[in-house]
Backbone as CSV, one residue per row, in Angstrom:
resi,resn,N_x,N_y,N_z,CA_x,CA_y,CA_z,C_x,C_y,C_z
1,MET,19.115,-9.756,-16.952,17.697,-9.489,-17.051,17.513,-8.047,-17.496
2,GLY,16.618,-7.805,-18.419,16.328,-6.459,-18.894,15.280,-5.793,-18.024
3,SER,14.933,-4.593,-18.373,13.942,-3.847,-17.606,12.563,-4.475,-17.716
4,ARG,11.979,-4.752,-16.598,10.643,-5.304,-16.509,9.612,-4.211,-16.596
5,LEU,9.889,-3.111,-15.959,8.981,-1.974,-15.902,7.611,-2.373,-15.369
6,GLY,7.630,-3.258,-14.392,6.405,-3.635,-13.706,5.375,-4.305,-14.597
7,GLY,5.799,-4.856,-15.704,4.861,-5.517,-16.598,4.173,-4.565,-17.553
8,LEU,4.341,-3.286,-17.374,3.727,-2.294,-18.253,4.838,-1.513,-18.928
9,GLY,5.083,-1.822,-20.174,6.140,-1.158,-20.910,5.837,0.301,-21.167
10,LEU,6.868,1.044,-21.429,6.715,2.470,-21.708,5.822,2.711,-22.914
11,ASP,5.783,1.771,-23.841,4.947,1.920,-25.029,3.454,1.845,-24.709
12,ARG,3.093,1.295,-23.560,1.679,1.185,-23.169,1.295,2.122,-22.032
13,LEU,2.261,2.815,-21.476,2.007,3.643,-20.304,1.029,4.782,-20.591
14,GLY,1.180,5.456,-21.712,0.297,6.584,-22.033,-1.166,6.183,-22.068
15,ASP,-1.472,5.061,-22.710,-2.861,4.583,-22.772,-3.377,4.208,-21.391
16,ALA,-2.550,3.563,-20.591,-2.967,3.160,-19.245,-3.263,4.376,-18.382
17,VAL,-2.402,5.375,-18.449,-2.611,6.594,-17.660,-3.875,7.309,-18.124
18,ALA,-4.116,7.346,-19.428,-5.325,7.988,-19.950,-6.583,7.298,-19.410
19,ARG,-6.563,5.969,-19.339,-7.719,5.238,-18.805,-7.922,5.525,-17.314
20,VAL,-6.832,5.546,-16.564,-6.923,5.837,-15.132,-7.442,7.263,-14.919
21,ASP,-6.922,8.215,-15.666,-7.359,9.606,-15.541,-8.834,9.752,-15.902
22,ALA,-9.268,9.062,-16.960,-10.682,9.118,-17.358,-11.566,8.539,-16.264
23,GLY,-11.128,7.436,-15.677,-11.884,6.838,-14.585,-11.988,7.774,-13.387
24,ALA,-10.912,8.464,-13.096,-10.936,9.427,-11.990,-11.930,10.552,-12.285
25,ARG,-11.879,11.083,-13.502,-12.817,12.160,-13.860,-14.264,11.662,-13.804
26,ASP,-14.502,10.439,-14.271,-15.852,9.862,-14.217,-16.339,9.729,-12.781
27,ALA,-15.422,9.554,-11.848,-15.769,9.436,-10.428,-15.676,10.782,-9.714
28,ASP,-15.611,11.860,-10.501,-15.500,13.221,-9.954,-14.278,13.403,-9.060
29,ARG,-13.178,12.778,-9.470,-11.905,12.947,-8.761,-10.926,13.630,-9.692
30,ASP,-10.068,14.424,-9.119,-9.011,15.085,-9.886,-7.919,14.062,-10.174
31,PRO,-7.618,13.780,-11.451,-6.563,12.811,-11.761,-5.218,13.159,-11.121
32,ALA,-4.956,14.434,-10.917,-3.689,14.839,-10.298,-3.620,14.431,-8.826
33,SER,-4.748,14.099,-8.223,-4.748,13.706,-6.810,-4.435,12.220,-6.623
34,LEU,-4.365,11.470,-7.712,-4.102,10.039,-7.621,-2.616,9.752,-7.412
35,ARG,-2.338,8.665,-6.727,-0.975,8.155,-6.628,-0.723,7.308,-7.858
36,LYS,0.268,7.681,-8.629,0.630,6.924,-9.829,2.057,6.435,-9.640
37,ILE,2.162,5.191,-9.258,3.448,4.606,-8.893,3.883,3.644,-9.986
38,TYR,5.105,3.819,-10.427,5.638,3.005,-11.524,6.702,2.064,-10.979
39,ASP,6.496,0.786,-11.184,7.405,-0.261,-10.738,8.405,-0.528,-11.858
40,LEU,9.683,-0.392,-11.554,10.690,-0.607,-12.588,11.882,-1.329,-12.006
41,ASN,12.639,-1.927,-12.883,13.901,-2.514,-12.455,14.942,-2.262,-13.524
42,GLY,16.175,-2.388,-13.139,17.269,-2.150,-14.069,18.571,-2.040,-13.311
43,LEU,19.527,-1.388,-13.942,20.833,-1.168,-13.329,21.332,0.231,-13.638
44,ILE,21.824,0.875,-12.621,22.494,2.157,-12.789,23.957,1.827,-13.038
45,SER,24.471,2.269,-14.164,25.846,1.930,-14.522,26.586,3.182,-14.986
46,PRO,27.895,3.100,-15.114,28.650,4.266,-15.568,28.553,4.503,-17.076
47,VAL,27.987,3.568,-17.809,27.935,3.696,-19.270,26.524,4.012,-19.744
48,GLU,26.447,4.703,-20.878,25.158,4.999,-21.480,24.574,3.738,-22.099
49,SER,23.260,3.714,-22.224,22.576,2.566,-22.809,21.338,3.056,-23.545
50,THR,20.928,2.312,-24.544,19.685,2.626,-25.247,18.499,1.902,-24.628
51,VAL,18.769,1.021,-23.671,17.719,0.263,-22.992,17.216,1.092,-21.807
52,PRO,15.893,1.253,-21.676,15.377,2.022,-20.542,15.866,1.470,-19.203
53,PHE,16.277,2.371,-18.335,16.706,2.053,-16.981,17.842,1.047,-16.933
54,GLN,18.788,1.228,-17.838,19.995,0.407,-17.876,21.223,1.268,-18.137
55,GLY,21.181,2.533,-17.790,22.294,3.417,-18.098,22.812,4.170,-16.896
56,ASN,23.454,5.281,-17.185,24.086,6.072,-16.134,23.069,6.918,-15.355
57,VAL,23.547,7.556,-14.305,22.674,8.345,-13.428,21.915,9.399,-14.229
58,ARG,22.594,10.098,-15.131,21.938,11.148,-15.924,20.779,10.575,-16.729
59,GLN,20.970,9.413,-17.320,19.891,8.782,-18.075,18.709,8.439,-17.170
60,TRP,19.003,7.900,-16.005,17.930,7.585,-15.058,17.164,8.845,-14.683
61,VAL,17.886,9.912,-14.400,17.236,11.166,-14.026,16.334,11.634,-15.161
62,ASP,16.853,11.661,-16.368,16.063,12.107,-17.522,14.822,11.243,-17.709
63,GLN,14.965,9.938,-17.560,13.841,9.032,-17.766,12.780,9.199,-16.677
64,LEU,13.204,9.342,-15.431,12.237,9.521,-14.348,11.537,10.871,-14.448
65,VAL,12.275,11.915,-14.769,11.668,13.235,-14.944,10.636,13.177,-16.071
66,SER,10.958,12.488,-17.131,10.020,12.324,-18.242,8.747,11.604,-17.794
67,LEU,8.894,10.562,-16.980,7.716,9.841,-16.490,6.836,10.725,-15.615
68,VAL,7.447,11.607,-14.851,6.683,12.528,-14.013,5.976,13.561,-14.889
69,ARG,6.713,14.196,-15.767,6.146,15.285,-16.572,5.177,14.801,-17.642
70,GLU,5.475,13.722,-18.294,4.643,13.265,-19.404,3.453,12.411,-18.971
71,TYR,3.621,11.654,-17.884,2.583,10.699,-17.506,2.011,10.924,-16.120
72,GLY,2.554,11.864,-15.371,2.030,12.137,-14.044,2.439,11.141,-12.979
73,MET,3.465,10.332,-13.267,3.936,9.402,-12.239,4.430,10.229,-11.045
74,ASN,4.113,9.770,-9.840,4.561,10.512,-8.660,5.170,9.604,-7.601
75,GLY,5.487,8.390,-8.005,6.171,7.462,-7.123,6.807,6.355,-7.946
76,PHE,7.889,5.809,-7.429,8.604,4.762,-8.147,9.031,3.680,-7.166
77,VAL,8.946,2.445,-7.603,9.465,1.310,-6.850,10.608,0.752,-7.678
78,TYR,11.787,0.763,-7.119,12.973,0.334,-7.857,13.450,-1.019,-7.352
79,TRP,13.561,-1.974,-8.273,14.067,-3.314,-7.996,15.318,-3.513,-8.838
80,PRO,16.501,-3.356,-8.252,17.730,-3.552,-9.038,17.852,-4.984,-9.544
81,ASP,18.436,-5.115,-10.729,18.669,-6.446,-11.304,19.761,-7.212,-10.562
82,ALA,20.706,-6.492,-9.968,21.843,-7.119,-9.284,22.476,-6.082,-8.365
83,ASP,23.458,-6.498,-7.582,24.241,-5.574,-6.751,23.314,-4.655,-5.947
84,HIS,22.373,-5.265,-5.258,21.250,-4.552,-4.653,21.628,-3.395,-3.738
85,LEU,22.511,-3.609,-2.801,22.853,-2.544,-1.857,23.473,-1.346,-2.577
86,ARG,24.413,-1.607,-3.466,25.054,-0.520,-4.205,24.047,0.209,-5.095
87,GLN,23.199,-0.548,-5.770,22.211,0.050,-6.665,21.206,0.910,-5.896
88,LEU,20.708,0.399,-4.782,19.751,1.169,-3.996,20.398,2.424,-3.414
89,THR,21.668,2.314,-3.052,22.397,3.485,-2.542,22.544,4.532,-3.636
90,LEU,22.931,4.130,-4.836,23.029,5.065,-5.964,21.679,5.714,-6.252
91,PHE,20.639,4.904,-6.247,19.299,5.426,-6.523,18.911,6.469,-5.482
92,ALA,19.111,6.144,-4.201,18.696,7.035,-3.121,19.553,8.288,-3.002
93,LEU,20.852,8.153,-3.209,21.753,9.280,-2.971,22.092,10.108,-4.206
94,GLU,21.916,9.535,-5.387,22.258,10.280,-6.605,21.056,10.525,-7.513
95,VAL,20.302,9.484,-7.805,19.197,9.630,-8.751,18.052,10.451,-8.146
96,VAL,17.558,10.055,-6.992,16.395,10.717,-6.394,16.641,12.211,-6.154
97,PRO,17.751,12.605,-5.522,17.953,14.059,-5.324,18.053,14.825,-6.651
98,ALA,18.658,14.230,-7.663,18.784,14.910,-8.957,17.424,15.053,-9.628
99,VAL,16.555,14.039,-9.505,15.204,14.127,-10.061,14.438,15.225,-9.347
100,ARG,14.502,15.237,-8.036,13.791,16.279,-7.263,14.287,17.669,-7.641
101,ALA,15.578,17.826,-7.768,16.142,19.139,-8.117,15.680,19.576,-9.507
102,GLU,15.688,18.656,-10.441,15.259,19.005,-11.801,13.786,19.357,-11.859
103,LEU,12.973,18.640,-11.118,11.541,18.932,-11.105,11.237,20.247,-10.393
104,ALA,12.061,20.606,-9.430,11.852,21.862,-8.693,12.337,23.078,-9.494
105,GLY,13.261,22.825,-10.426,13.879,23.918,-11.164,13.136,24.434,-12.320
């Protein structure tokens, strides 16, 4: 199974975020105060891939950092395609700390 990305592909994310941000401004809310959670699935593997969320830890980190910086995502729900315990462990112990460190740096 390939990346589902919560039904909203990366090619449509920018437009969706723009609509949500506009709605927040219309309601006199700061768009930065909204929770923007991106649902994704895939596999963390030792090999590089051109498919979103199907590559190594470094690729995952780069992709998540990009989603935070470019689209304002501030939360992620990860559904591994397979090998659930191992994948969730990699995500929690390797990907998440590296994303936090990169965003803090």
